[in-house]
Structures are given as C-alpha cells and as structure tokens.
C-alpha positions in Angstrom: 0.0 0.0 0.0 1.4 3.4 -1.0 1.5 6.5 1.1 -1.5 8.0 -0.6 -3.6 4.9 -0.1 -2.6 4.7 3.5 -3.7 8.3 4.3 -6.9 8.0 2.4 -7.7 4.8 4.4 -6.7 6.4 7.7 -8.9 9.5 7.0 -11.9 7.4 6.0 -11.6 5.5 9.3 -11.8 8.7 11.3 -15.1 10.0 12.6 -17.6 11.5 10.2 -17.7 15.3 10.0 -14.0 16.0 10.6 -13.5 17.5 7.2 -15.4 18.3 4.0 -16.4 15.9 1.2 -13.7 15.1 -1.3 -10.8 15.6 1.1 -10.2 11.9 1.9 -9.7 11.2 -1.8 -7.6 14.3 -2.3 -5.2 13.2 0.5 -4.8 9.9 -1.3 -3.6 11.7 -4.4 -1.5 14.1 -2.3 0.7 11.3 -1.1 1.5 10.4 -4.7 2.0 13.8 -6.2 5.2 15.0 -7.8 4.2 18.6 -7.6 1.9 20.4 -5.1 0.6 23.9 -5.7 -1.3 25.6 -2.9 -3.1 28.9 -2.6 -4.7 30.0 0.7 -6.5 33.0 2.2 -6.6 34.0 5.8 -5.1 30.8 7.3 -1.8 29.2 6.5 -1.8 26.1 4.3 -2.1 23.0 6.5 1.1 21.4 5.2 3.1 24.5 6.4 1.4 24.9 9.8 3.3 24.4 13.1 1.6 22.0 15.6 0.8 25.0 17.8 -0.8 27.0 14.9 -2.8 23.9 13.8 -4.0 23.4 17.4 -5.1 27.0 17.7 -7.1 26.8 14.4 -8.7 23.5 15.5 -9.6 24.7 18.9 -11.2 27.8 17.5 -13.5 25.5 15.5 -14.3 23.7 18.7 -15.3 26.9 20.5 -17.6 27.7 17.6 -19.1 24.2 18.0 -18.2 23.5 14.3 -16.4 20.3 15.3 -15.9 18.3 18.5 -12.8 18.3 20.7 -12.2 14.7 19.4 -12.4 15.9 15.8 -9.9 18.7 16.7 -7.4 16.1 18.1 -7.8 14.0 15.0 -7.2 16.9 12.6 -4.0 18.0 14.3 -2.6 14.4 14.5 -3.5 13.6 10.9 -2.0 16.8 9.7 1.3 16.0 11.4 1.3 12.6 9.6 0.7 14.2 6.3 3.5 16.7 6.9 5.9 13.9 7.9 5.1 11.8 4.9 6.3 14.6 2.6 9.7 14.7 4.1 11.7 11.9 2.3 14.5 11.4 -0.1 12.6 12.6 -3.2 9.9 15.0 -1.9 7.5 16.6 -4.3 8.1 20.1 -5.5 5.9 22.5 -3.5 4.7 25.9 -4.8 2.8 28.0 -2.3 1.2 31.3 -2.9 -0.6 32.8 0.1 -2.7 35.9 0.4 -1.1 38.6 2.6 -3.9 38.0 5.1 -2.2 34.6 6.0 0.9 36.3 7.3 -0.9 39.4 8.8 -3.6 37.6 10.7 -2.3 36.7 14.2 -3.4 33.2 15.0 -2.8 31.7 18.5 -1.2 34.8 19.9 2.2 36.5 19.1 4.4 33.6 20.3 2.6 31.0 18.1 2.5 33.3 15.2 6.2 34.2 15.5 7.0 30.5 15.4 4.8 30.0 12.4 6.4 32.8 10.5 9.8 31.3 11.3 8.5 28.0 9.8 7.6 29.8 6.6 11.1 31.3 6.2 12.6 27.8 6.8 10.2 26.3 4.2 11.3 28.9 1.6 14.9 28.0 2.0 14.4 24.4 0.9 15.6 23.4 -2.6 12.2 21.8 -3.5 10.0 24.7 -2.5 8.8 28.1 -3.7 6.9 30.5 -1.4 5.3 33.7 -2.5 2.9 36.2 -0.9 0.1 37.7 -2.9 0.0 41.2 -1.5 -3.1 43.2 -0.8 -1.9 45.7 -3.4 -2.7 43.4 -6.3 -6.4 44.1 -5.6 -8.7 42.9 -8.4 -5.9 41.1 -10.1 -6.1 38.4 -7.4 -7.1 35.4 -9.5 -8.7 33.2 -6.9 -11.3 34.1 -4.3 -11.2 30.7 -2.5 -8.3 28.4 -1.5 -7.2 26.1 -4.2 -4.9 23.0 -4.2 -3.4 21.6 -7.4 -1.6 18.2 -7.6 0.5 17.0 -10.5 0.9 13.3 -10.6 3.7 11.2 -12.1 1.8 10.8 -15.4 1.6 14.7 -15.5 -2.1 14.7 -15.0 -3.4 17.4 -12.7 -6.0 17.2 -10.0 -7.6 20.2 -8.2 -9.3 20.5 -4.8 -11.1 23.6 -3.6 -13.4 24.2 -0.8 -15.7 26.9 0.6 -16.8 27.0 4.3 -19.3 24.2 3.9 -18.3 22.2 0.8 -15.2 20.5 -0.8 -14.8 19.6 -4.4 -12.2 17.3 -6.1 -11.9 17.6 -9.9 -9.9 15.4 -12.2 -11.3 16.7 -15.5 -8.6 18.3 -17.7 -11.1 20.7 -19.3 -11.7 22.3 -15.9 -8.5 21.6 -14.1 -6.0 22.9 -16.6 -7.5 26.4 -16.8 -7.0 26.5 -13.0 -3.3 25.6 -13.4 -3.0 28.5 -15.9 -4.7 30.8 -13.5 -2.3 29.7 -10.8 0.6 30.6 -13.0 -0.9 34.0 -13.5 -1.3 34.4 -9.8 2.4 33.6 -9.3 3.3 36.3 -11.8 1.3 38.9 -9.8 2.6 37.8 -6.4 5.8 39.0 -4.8 9.0 37.1 -5.6 10.2 34.6 -3.0 12.9 37.0 -1.8 10.5 39.9 -1.4 7.9 37.5 0.3 10.5 36.4 2.8 11.5 40.0 3.5 7.8 40.8 4.2 7.5 37.8 6.5 10.7 38.8 8.4 9.4 42.3 8.8 6.1 41.1 10.3 8.0 38.7 12.5 10.0 41.6 14.0 6.8 43.2 15.2 5.9 40.0 17.2 9.2 40.0 19.2 
C-alpha cells in the first residue's frame, strides 16, 4: 500500500464530519503527487502549519461548535502525519502562494504566530519549495477568491481540490483543471518574488518579538 492509499484509508476510518467531502480522496492523491501547488487566504496552508498553529485553528472551531474536541485532536494528529510523509529522499516540488492575510492575521497569539512565520522562512529555504505572498496591493488582479490545491501526478495529470466554508470539491477533468493551473501561474506572476515575500515575513516577524 502506498503513502497515498494509507492516508486515504486512515482518514476514512476517522469520525464523520471531521472534514469536507472530497478531502479523503484528495489526501490519497497528495501522497502520490510529484508537484503540489497551494493557494490560501486567511489561514496558513495546512502542510506548512506548526503544531501550535494547527492546534489554535482546530480549537477555534471547537469553540464555535463547528467540530468536537475529538475531531480537533484527529485533525491535528492527521496533519502531522501528512507533513511527515512529505519529508523523504525525493519530496514533491511544492509551490505555495498565500494571500497577505495569511501572514498578517495573528493566530494563536504572538508567540505561536512568530514560530509560524519562522517556519515559513525555513520552508522557503528548501531546494524543492517556492513560497510567494500575494500582497493586498494586487487588488482585483487576485485570480482566486477561495483556497485552491493543485496536484501534479507522475503521469503529468493534474487534480484540483477547492473548498468553501461548507463544501469541498475534487476535480480530475482536464477541461476544468488545466485552466485552474494556468490561472495559478498568472497568480504567481502577480505575487511577490520569494525574496520579497521572505522580506515581508521577516518584517512582520520583528513586530511580534
């Protein structure tokens, strides 16, 4: 059983309601991807979250009664397993564009956020990653209004996963997925370079000291 199959099975064994429809299947593909492209708004991409940041997000959902405390524990533990699975001899290339709100919004308090920003800088320094911030200044040129995940598999096929607050959607149809990939490339062109993104993150980090 491959990594992707294992994670899809593990997630399906977890309690109902922990995440949106389509996510278990997405995670199965994630473990087999050669390239991962992420775009997020407001909250850091899960694969880049520190344990403390992930816990703060999960517990906020518990306080809103969106999930149970047990679901929160499962989410945090499962996220840690997904992150660990991507650290191996030949990790996938990871391209991450995050809205400026992700680095500006303080989650979990200054200490947790400072550690999270340090994690982003470390991520950007890896040879198989690219990190960019889409600044507020691009305004209407922001291509996506919702978070989007794009996976490239070994056969060069591309899969997309997107979600709103209440619904997740996995798409494998080239006619709809490939335009999303093109739009992602356009977003990268509008976003700050990795060097300028890291400089912004470091500047925000100073304010949390």
